C-alpha positions as CSV (number, residue, x, y, z in Angstrom):
1,X,23.6,-8.9,118.0
2,X,25.7,-7.6,121.0
3,X,28.0,-4.7,120.4
4,X,31.9,-4.8,121.0
5,X,32.8,-3.6,124.5
6,X,36.6,-4.5,124.2
7,X,39.4,-3.3,122.2
8,X,41.4,-6.1,120.6
9,X,45.0,-6.4,119.3
10,X,46.2,-9.6,117.7
11,X,49.3,-11.3,116.1
12,X,48.5,-13.7,113.2
13,X,51.1,-16.0,112.0
14,X,50.9,-18.2,108.6
15,X,53.5,-19.8,106.6
16,X,54.0,-20.9,103.0
17,X,55.9,-23.8,101.6
18,X,56.8,-24.2,97.9
19,X,54.2,-21.6,96.8
20,X,53.9,-17.8,96.1
21,X,51.7,-16.2,98.9
22,X,51.4,-12.9,97.3
23,X,52.9,-12.1,93.8
24,X,53.7,-8.7,92.8
25,X,52.2,-7.7,89.4
26,X,54.8,-5.0,88.9
27,X,57.6,-7.6,89.3
28,X,56.4,-10.3,87.0
29,X,54.4,-11.8,89.7
30,X,57.4,-12.7,91.8
31,X,56.8,-13.0,95.5
32,X,56.7,-9.6,97.3
33,X,59.9,-8.7,99.1
34,X,61.5,-6.1,101.1
35,X,64.3,-5.0,98.9
36,X,66.6,-3.8,101.6
37,X,66.1,-6.8,103.9
38,X,65.0,-9.5,101.8
39,X,62.0,-10.2,104.1
40,X,59.0,-11.6,102.4
41,X,55.8,-9.5,102.3
42,X,52.0,-10.1,102.0
43,X,49.8,-7.1,101.8
44,X,46.9,-6.4,104.0
45,X,44.7,-6.3,101.0
46,X,45.6,-9.7,100.1
47,X,44.6,-11.0,103.6
48,X,41.4,-9.2,103.5
49,X,40.4,-10.7,100.1
50,X,40.9,-14.0,101.8
51,X,38.6,-13.2,104.7
52,X,36.1,-11.8,102.1
53,X,36.3,-15.0,100.2
54,X,35.6,-17.2,103.4
55,X,32.7,-15.1,104.5
56,X,31.2,-15.3,100.8
57,X,31.5,-19.2,100.9
58,X,30.4,-19.8,104.5
59,X,27.4,-17.3,104.7
60,X,26.4,-17.4,100.9
61,X,23.3,-15.3,100.6
62,X,22.5,-14.9,104.2
63,X,21.2,-11.4,105.0
64,X,23.7,-9.0,106.5
65,X,26.7,-10.9,105.2
66,X,26.9,-10.0,101.6
67,X,30.4,-8.9,100.4
68,X,30.8,-5.5,98.7
69,X,34.1,-5.9,97.1
70,X,33.8,-9.1,95.4
71,X,35.1,-10.5,92.0
72,X,33.7,-8.6,89.1
73,X,31.3,-6.6,91.3
74,X,30.1,-3.1,89.9
75,X,30.4,-1.1,93.3
76,X,28.1,1.8,92.2
77,X,25.2,-0.6,91.8
78,X,25.2,-1.6,95.3
79,X,25.3,2.1,96.5
80,X,22.6,3.0,93.9
81,X,20.3,0.0,95.5
82,X,20.8,1.5,99.0
83,X,19.6,4.9,97.8
84,X,16.4,3.0,96.4
85,X,15.5,1.8,99.8
86,X,12.5,3.3,101.3
87,X,14.4,4.3,104.6
88,X,16.9,6.2,102.5
89,X,14.3,7.8,100.2
90,X,12.4,9.3,103.2
91,X,15.6,10.3,105.2
92,X,16.5,13.9,105.7
93,X,20.4,13.0,105.5
94,X,20.2,10.5,102.6
95,X,24.1,10.2,102.6
96,X,24.0,8.9,106.3
97,X,21.1,6.7,105.8
98,X,22.7,4.9,102.7
99,X,25.8,4.4,104.8
100,X,23.7,2.7,107.6
101,X,22.0,0.4,104.9
102,X,25.4,-0.4,103.5
103,X,26.9,-1.3,106.7
104,X,24.1,-3.5,107.7
105,X,24.0,-5.3,104.4
106,X,27.8,-6.0,103.8
107,X,30.1,-7.7,106.1
108,X,33.3,-6.4,104.7
109,X,32.1,-2.7,104.9
110,X,31.2,-3.0,108.6
111,X,34.6,-4.8,109.1
112,X,37.2,-3.1,107.1
113,X,35.5,-0.1,105.9
114,X,34.7,1.5,102.4
115,X,34.8,4.5,100.3
116,X,31.4,4.9,98.9
117,X,31.2,8.4,97.4
118,X,31.9,7.1,93.8
119,X,28.4,7.4,92.6
120,X,25.4,8.3,94.5
121,X,27.0,9.2,97.8
122,X,26.9,6.7,100.7
123,X,29.7,8.3,102.5
124,X,33.0,6.9,103.9
125,X,33.2,4.2,106.5
126,X,36.3,3.7,108.8
127,X,36.3,0.0,109.5
128,X,37.1,-1.3,113.0
129,X,39.6,-3.9,111.7
130,X,42.9,-2.9,110.4
131,X,45.7,-5.0,109.4
132,X,49.5,-4.4,108.8
133,X,51.4,-6.1,105.9
134,X,52.6,-9.5,107.0
135,X,56.3,-9.9,107.0
136,X,58.4,-13.0,107.0
137,X,60.3,-13.7,110.2
138,X,63.5,-14.4,108.0
139,X,64.8,-13.4,104.6
140,X,63.0,-15.5,101.8
141,X,64.5,-17.0,98.7
142,X,62.2,-16.3,95.8
143,X,62.7,-19.1,93.1
144,X,61.7,-19.3,89.5
145,X,61.0,-22.6,87.9
146,X,60.6,-23.4,84.3
147,X,57.5,-25.3,83.4
148,X,56.2,-26.9,80.1
149,X,52.9,-26.9,78.7
150,X,51.9,-29.7,76.2
151,X,49.4,-27.8,74.3
152,X,48.9,-24.4,72.5
153,X,45.9,-22.4,72.3
154,X,45.2,-21.7,68.5
155,X,45.9,-23.5,65.1
156,X,48.1,-20.5,64.3
157,X,50.3,-21.2,67.3
158,X,50.5,-25.0,66.5
159,X,51.7,-24.0,62.9
160,X,54.5,-21.8,64.2
161,X,55.5,-24.7,66.5
162,X,55.7,-27.0,63.6
163,X,53.7,-29.7,65.2
164,X,55.6,-29.8,68.6
165,X,53.0,-28.0,70.7
166,X,55.0,-27.6,73.9
167,X,55.5,-23.9,75.2
168,X,57.7,-23.0,78.1
169,X,56.5,-21.0,81.1
170,X,57.8,-19.8,84.5
171,X,56.6,-20.3,88.2
172,X,57.7,-18.4,91.1
173,X,57.9,-19.9,94.6
174,X,59.1,-19.5,98.2
175,X,60.7,-22.6,99.5
176,X,59.5,-21.7,103.0
177,X,58.4,-18.6,104.7
178,X,56.8,-17.9,108.2
179,X,54.9,-14.6,108.0
180,X,53.6,-12.4,111.0
181,X,50.8,-9.9,110.6
182,X,49.6,-7.6,113.4
183,X,46.0,-6.5,113.5
184,X,43.8,-4.0,115.5
185,X,40.1,-4.1,116.4
186,X,38.6,-0.8,117.7
187,X,35.3,-1.3,119.6
188,X,34.6,2.3,119.3
189,X,34.6,2.0,115.4
190,X,32.8,-1.3,115.6
191,X,29.8,0.5,117.4
192,X,29.8,3.1,114.6
193,X,29.5,0.5,111.8
194,X,27.4,-2.2,113.7
195,X,30.1,-4.7,113.8
196,X,29.1,-7.0,116.5
197,X,30.4,-9.8,118.8
198,X,29.0,-12.4,116.2
199,X,30.9,-10.7,113.3
200,X,34.1,-10.8,115.4
201,X,33.6,-14.6,115.9
202,X,33.3,-15.0,112.1
203,X,36.5,-13.0,111.6
204,X,38.4,-15.1,113.8
205,X,37.0,-18.2,112.1
206,X,38.0,-16.9,108.8
207,X,41.7,-16.3,109.9
208,X,41.8,-20.0,111.2
209,X,40.3,-21.6,108.1
210,X,40.5,-19.3,105.1
211,X,43.6,-20.9,103.6
212,X,41.6,-24.2,103.4
213,X,39.0,-22.7,101.0
214,X,41.7,-20.9,98.9
215,X,43.8,-23.6,97.7
216,X,45.9,-23.0,94.4
217,X,48.8,-24.8,92.8
218,X,50.5,-21.2,92.6
219,X,50.2,-20.7,96.5
220,X,51.7,-24.0,97.5
221,X,50.9,-25.2,101.0
222,X,49.8,-22.2,102.9
223,X,48.6,-22.7,106.6
224,X,47.5,-20.5,109.6
225,X,50.0,-21.4,112.3
226,X,49.2,-18.9,115.3
227,X,46.3,-16.6,116.2
228,X,47.3,-14.8,119.6
229,X,44.6,-12.2,120.6
230,X,45.1,-9.6,123.3
231,X,41.7,-8.5,124.9
232,X,41.6,-5.1,126.7
233,X,39.2,-4.4,129.5
234,X,38.1,-1.1,128.0
235,X,36.5,0.1,124.7
236,X,39.7,2.4,124.0
237,X,42.2,-0.1,125.3
238,X,44.6,-0.4,128.3
239,X,48.1,-0.5,126.8
240,X,49.8,0.5,123.5
241,X,49.5,-2.3,120.9
242,X,53.3,-2.2,120.1
243,X,54.1,-3.0,123.7
244,X,51.7,-6.0,123.4
245,X,53.1,-7.1,120.3
246,X,56.6,-6.9,121.9
247,X,55.6,-9.8,124.3
248,X,55.6,-12.2,121.3
249,X,58.9,-13.5,120.2
250,X,59.7,-15.9,117.4
251,X,62.9,-17.6,117.5
252,X,64.6,-20.0,115.0
253,X,65.4,-23.5,116.5
254,X,67.2,-24.9,113.5
255,X,70.7,-24.6,112.3
256,X,70.2,-24.1,108.6
257,X,67.4,-22.5,106.6
258,X,63.9,-23.1,108.0
259,X,61.7,-25.4,106.2
260,X,58.7,-25.9,108.5
261,X,56.8,-24.3,111.4
262,X,58.5,-26.6,113.9
263,X,61.9,-25.0,113.0
264,X,60.6,-21.9,115.0
265,X,59.6,-21.5,118.6
266,X,56.9,-18.9,119.5
267,X,57.5,-17.5,123.1
268,X,54.8,-15.2,124.9
269,X,56.0,-13.2,127.8
270,X,52.9,-13.8,129.9
271,X,54.8,-12.4,133.2
272,X,55.0,-8.9,131.8
273,X,51.3,-8.8,130.4
274,X,49.5,-5.8,131.9
275,X,46.7,-6.8,134.5
276,X,44.0,-5.0,132.4
277,X,44.8,-7.3,129.5
278,X,43.8,-10.9,128.9
279,X,45.5,-13.1,126.3
280,X,44.2,-16.0,124.3
281,X,45.7,-18.3,121.8
282,X,42.8,-19.2,119.1
283,X,45.3,-21.3,117.1
């Protein structure tokens, strides 16, 4: 597999319609929001979870594409298994050797990094892919809806209800929100973890398709809308990421509250793109 020879920065846009893109468990699972501006938030952890889920579904048990942080995983078991390999047992620096094994086996470790000193030490990995929180372009309106369940779980509950087994619940949604996330891919760190061109192609594929394998009534209609990638000519980069991100503008076209992606226009200032940077729209 070929190693990365270029730094990448990217802008990722996705939207939600009548759903909760990322509930906050400390706020009754309401959509996350910036309390001062009203802008909606989706955490980097939430987006990485969707990438992990996509890779797990697409690659299954393919060697080198296992997922370290997956549902109900016991992380120390994987670290211990790495220390049981002959290459680690015979190594002078067992921590470094175990780290190499973990990077080779687990896609999410060589992509996002991991802290693996919780059991038998496999060190710490700084991942080449880093994401910001996604922030909505406009303030969101978090709504709560009353819902009715026509059944109860136990006989005791049924007795309390007096034969009427309907119970009430709540569901939180965002009518519409367009979210923008910024990402960074370090070729220098990629070469340390073994993150390859093939791994990068899989990551782009995940960003384009991950919402389609993660459908849920709670999340409504979530869709990837734009993936704008800046490719640097060098390993360390040829321009500050924030200056590149400033070349991408999102402007509202409608008069009222936006309710679809077509209510916005995405403008890219190609005229001020540095000569050492190329740009590609993958979505």
